[in-house]
A tleap script that builds the chain and sets N, CA, C and O, in Angstrom:
source leaprc.protein.ff14SB
mol = sequence {
  NMET SER LYS THR ALA ILE ALA LEU ILE THR
  VAL GLY LEU PHE LEU ALA GLY GLY CYS TYR
  SER PHE TRP LYS GLN LYS LEU PRO LYS GLY
  VAL ILE GLY VAL LEU ALA ILE GLY ALA VAL
  MET CYS LEU ALA ALA GLY VAL MET ARG CLEU
}
set mol.1.N position { 0.864 -1.209 -0.001 }
set mol.1.CA position { 0.005 -0.002 -0.007 }
set mol.1.C position { 0.868 1.267 -0.008 }
set mol.1.O position { 1.826 1.376 0.758 }
set mol.2.N position { 0.526 2.193 -0.851 }
set mol.2.CA position { 1.309 3.397 -0.923 }
set mol.2.C position { 0.885 4.405 0.143 }
set mol.2.O position { -0.223 4.331 0.673 }
set mol.3.N position { 1.753 5.322 0.443 }
set mol.3.CA position { 1.436 6.365 1.463 }
set mol.3.C position { 0.273 7.228 0.988 }
set mol.3.O position { -0.539 7.656 1.807 }
set mol.4.N position { 0.172 7.491 -0.297 }
set mol.4.CA position { -0.892 8.327 -0.815 }
set mol.4.C position { -2.251 7.625 -0.614 }
set mol.4.O position { -3.225 8.282 -0.246 }
set mol.5.N position { -2.329 6.343 -0.841 }
set mol.5.CA position { -3.586 5.611 -0.644 }
set mol.5.C position { -3.973 5.659 0.848 }
set mol.5.O position { -5.133 5.901 1.184 }
set mol.6.N position { -3.019 5.434 1.710 }
set mol.6.CA position { -3.338 5.459 3.133 }
set mol.6.C position { -3.805 6.844 3.554 }
set mol.6.O position { -4.756 6.966 4.326 }
set mol.7.N position { -3.139 7.905 3.052 }
set mol.7.CA position { -3.519 9.267 3.366 }
set mol.7.C position { -4.944 9.542 2.899 }
set mol.7.O position { -5.746 10.086 3.658 }
set mol.8.N position { -5.268 9.176 1.668 }
set mol.8.CA position { -6.618 9.439 1.103 }
set mol.8.C position { -7.664 8.693 1.895 }
set mol.8.O position { -8.722 9.258 2.175 }
set mol.9.N position { -7.420 7.447 2.271 }
set mol.9.CA position { -8.395 6.661 2.988 }
set mol.9.C position { -8.577 7.286 4.399 }
set mol.9.O position { -9.701 7.371 4.893 }
set mol.10.N position { -7.496 7.712 5.028 }
set mol.10.CA position { -7.586 8.295 6.339 }
set mol.10.C position { -8.400 9.611 6.287 }
set mol.10.O position { -9.262 9.836 7.137 }
set mol.11.N position { -8.129 10.468 5.301 }
set mol.11.CA position { -8.872 11.738 5.159 }
set mol.11.C position { -10.325 11.402 4.886 }
set mol.11.O position { -11.207 12.041 5.459 }
set mol.12.N position { -10.611 10.428 4.037 }
set mol.12.CA position { -11.987 10.096 3.752 }
set mol.12.C position { -12.755 9.604 5.014 }
set mol.12.O position { -13.923 9.944 5.198 }
set mol.13.N position { -12.102 8.823 5.854 }
set mol.13.CA position { -12.723 8.362 7.081 }
set mol.13.C position { -12.922 9.514 8.040 }
set mol.13.O position { -13.933 9.561 8.741 }
set mol.14.N position { -11.946 10.484 8.092 }
set mol.14.CA position { -12.113 11.647 8.924 }
set mol.14.C position { -13.284 12.488 8.488 }
set mol.14.O position { -14.057 12.956 9.324 }
set mol.15.N position { -13.434 12.694 7.156 }
set mol.15.CA position { -14.539 13.479 6.663 }
set mol.15.C position { -15.827 12.755 6.910 }
set mol.15.O position { -16.827 13.399 7.227 }
set mol.16.N position { -15.860 11.420 6.781 }
set mol.16.CA position { -17.109 10.676 7.078 }
set mol.16.C position { -17.476 10.799 8.521 }
set mol.16.O position { -18.662 10.899 8.838 }
set mol.17.N position { -16.520 10.797 9.412 }
set mol.17.CA position { -16.793 11.007 10.813 }
set mol.17.C position { -17.388 12.442 11.092 }
set mol.17.O position { -18.309 12.628 11.887 }
set mol.18.N position { -16.802 13.391 10.395 }
set mol.18.CA position { -17.375 14.762 10.530 }
set mol.18.C position { -18.755 14.863 9.963 }
set mol.18.O position { -19.587 15.592 10.503 }
set mol.19.N position { -19.025 14.174 8.916 }
set mol.19.CA position { -20.376 14.137 8.310 }
set mol.19.C position { -21.364 13.536 9.330 }
set mol.19.O position { -22.471 14.048 9.489 }
set mol.20.N position { -20.984 12.501 9.988 }
set mol.20.CA position { -21.863 11.861 11.006 }
set mol.20.C position { -22.098 12.838 12.179 }
set mol.20.O position { -23.214 12.987 12.678 }
set mol.21.N position { -21.037 13.473 12.581 }
set mol.21.CA position { -21.133 14.447 13.680 }
set mol.21.C position { -22.010 15.585 13.354 }
set mol.21.O position { -22.826 15.991 14.181 }
set mol.22.N position { -21.880 16.139 12.148 }
set mol.22.CA position { -22.696 17.242 11.709 }
set mol.22.C position { -24.157 16.810 11.616 }
set mol.22.O position { -25.053 17.596 11.924 }
set mol.23.N position { -24.412 15.549 11.189 }
set mol.23.CA position { -25.795 15.076 11.106 }
set mol.23.C position { -26.431 14.971 12.506 }
set mol.23.O position { -27.614 15.254 12.696 }
set mol.24.N position { -25.602 14.556 13.472 }
set mol.24.CA position { -26.160 14.431 14.845 }
set mol.24.C position { -26.411 15.827 15.415 }
set mol.24.O position { -27.298 15.979 16.254 }
set mol.25.N position { -25.662 16.855 14.993 }
set mol.25.CA position { -25.888 18.194 15.469 }
set mol.25.C position { -26.995 18.917 14.743 }
set mol.25.O position { -27.325 20.056 15.072 }
set mol.26.N position { -27.575 18.251 13.747 }
set mol.26.CA position { -28.644 18.843 12.967 }
set mol.26.C position { -28.279 20.086 12.171 }
set mol.26.O position { -29.050 21.041 12.082 }
set mol.27.N position { -27.069 20.049 11.589 }
set mol.27.CA position { -26.606 21.156 10.769 }
set mol.27.C position { -27.316 21.064 9.413 }
set mol.27.O position { -27.902 20.030 9.090 }
set mol.28.N position { -27.266 22.141 8.618 }
set mol.28.CA position { -27.949 22.144 7.348 }
set mol.28.C position { -27.563 21.013 6.393 }
set mol.28.O position { -26.396 20.624 6.350 }
set mol.29.N position { -28.503 20.485 5.640 }
set mol.29.CA position { -28.282 19.334 4.777 }
set mol.29.C position { -27.285 19.622 3.713 }
set mol.29.O position { -26.579 18.704 3.296 }
set mol.30.N position { -27.172 20.855 3.234 }
set mol.30.CA position { -26.212 21.246 2.178 }
set mol.30.C position { -24.795 21.009 2.669 }
set mol.30.O position { -23.965 20.482 1.929 }
set mol.31.N position { -24.511 21.384 3.889 }
set mol.31.CA position { -23.215 21.233 4.467 }
set mol.31.C position { -22.821 19.765 4.583 }
set mol.31.O position { -21.711 19.352 4.244 }
set mol.32.N position { -23.799 18.995 5.085 }
set mol.32.CA position { -23.576 17.584 5.230 }
set mol.32.C position { -23.366 16.897 3.909 }
set mol.32.O position { -22.549 15.984 3.790 }
set mol.33.N position { -24.119 17.346 2.898 }
set mol.33.CA position { -24.009 16.742 1.552 }
set mol.33.C position { -22.654 17.001 0.932 }
set mol.33.O position { -22.068 16.098 0.334 }
set mol.34.N position { -22.145 18.207 1.059 }
set mol.34.CA position { -20.824 18.529 0.485 }
set mol.34.C position { -19.716 17.729 1.193 }
set mol.34.O position { -18.771 17.240 0.574 }
set mol.35.N position { -19.881 17.622 2.509 }
set mol.35.CA position { -18.878 16.884 3.304 }
set mol.35.C position { -18.929 15.368 2.911 }
set mol.35.O position { -17.898 14.704 2.803 }
set mol.36.N position { -20.156 14.866 2.708 }
set mol.36.CA position { -20.289 13.464 2.341 }
set mol.36.C position { -19.710 13.162 0.970 }
set mol.36.O position { -19.101 12.115 0.752 }
set mol.37.N position { -19.909 14.091 0.055 }
set mol.37.CA position { -19.379 13.955 -1.321 }
set mol.37.C position { -17.783 13.921 -1.223 }
set mol.37.O position { -17.110 13.090 -1.832 }
set mol.38.N position { -17.294 14.829 -0.463 }
set mol.38.CA position { -15.813 14.862 -0.279 }
set mol.38.C position { -15.283 13.563 0.306 }
set mol.38.O position { -14.258 13.041 -0.132 }
set mol.39.N position { -16.024 13.029 1.343 }
set mol.39.CA position { -15.599 11.808 1.959 }
set mol.39.C position { -15.605 10.618 0.958 }
set mol.39.O position { -14.671 9.818 0.896 }
set mol.40.N position { -16.679 10.552 0.204 }
set mol.40.CA position { -16.789 9.444 -0.766 }
set mol.40.C position { -15.720 9.552 -1.843 }
set mol.40.O position { -15.171 8.534 -2.262 }
set mol.41.N position { -15.414 10.761 -2.299 }
set mol.41.CA position { -14.368 10.978 -3.314 }
set mol.41.C position { -13.022 10.577 -2.764 }
set mol.41.O position { -12.256 9.920 -3.470 }
set mol.42.N position { -12.690 10.945 -1.520 }
set mol.42.CA position { -11.382 10.605 -0.973 }
set mol.42.C position { -11.283 9.065 -0.782 }
set mol.42.O position { -10.275 8.448 -1.127 }
set mol.43.N position { -12.340 8.480 -0.233 }
set mol.43.CA position { -12.311 7.003 -0.088 }
set mol.43.C position { -12.143 6.278 -1.361 }
set mol.43.O position { -11.370 5.325 -1.462 }
set mol.44.N position { -12.886 6.739 -2.367 }
set mol.44.CA position { -12.843 6.105 -3.697 }
set mol.44.C position { -11.430 6.205 -4.304 }
set mol.44.O position { -10.900 5.238 -4.852 }
set mol.45.N position { -10.838 7.414 -4.184 }
set mol.45.CA position { -9.511 7.658 -4.740 }
set mol.45.C position { -8.499 6.787 -3.977 }
set mol.45.O position { -7.612 6.195 -4.593 }
set mol.46.N position { -8.619 6.707 -2.682 }
set mol.46.CA position { -7.687 5.840 -1.916 }
set mol.46.C position { -7.805 4.370 -2.291 }
set mol.46.O position { -6.802 3.663 -2.385 }
set mol.47.N position { -9.031 3.916 -2.503 }
set mol.47.CA position { -9.204 2.467 -2.855 }
set mol.47.C position { -8.687 2.214 -4.290 }
set mol.47.O position { -8.128 1.158 -4.585 }
set mol.48.N position { -8.879 3.158 -5.122 }
set mol.48.CA position { -8.409 2.996 -6.529 }
set mol.48.C position { -6.907 2.988 -6.579 }
set mol.48.O position { -6.354 2.372 -7.491 }
set mol.49.N position { -6.188 3.639 -5.648 }
set mol.49.CA position { -4.729 3.713 -5.654 }
set mol.49.C position { -4.140 2.473 -5.030 }
set mol.49.O position { -2.928 2.271 -5.107 }
set mol.50.N position { -4.954 1.629 -4.410 }
set mol.50.CA position { -4.396 0.357 -3.812 }
set mol.50.C position { -3.853 -0.551 -4.837 }
set mol.50.O position { -3.362 -1.631 -4.508 }
savepdb mol mol.pdb
quit
């Protein structure tokens, strides 16, 4: 596994945790949606680099 893949997966999981936290705090759906899209893109990029 390359360091780039590990970094992307870690950032994706961090953003996914933030998305869950924002959802629990009842923040606006637009903010949660943008954060979720970023998390999915980071996770997908990390998995593709494996």
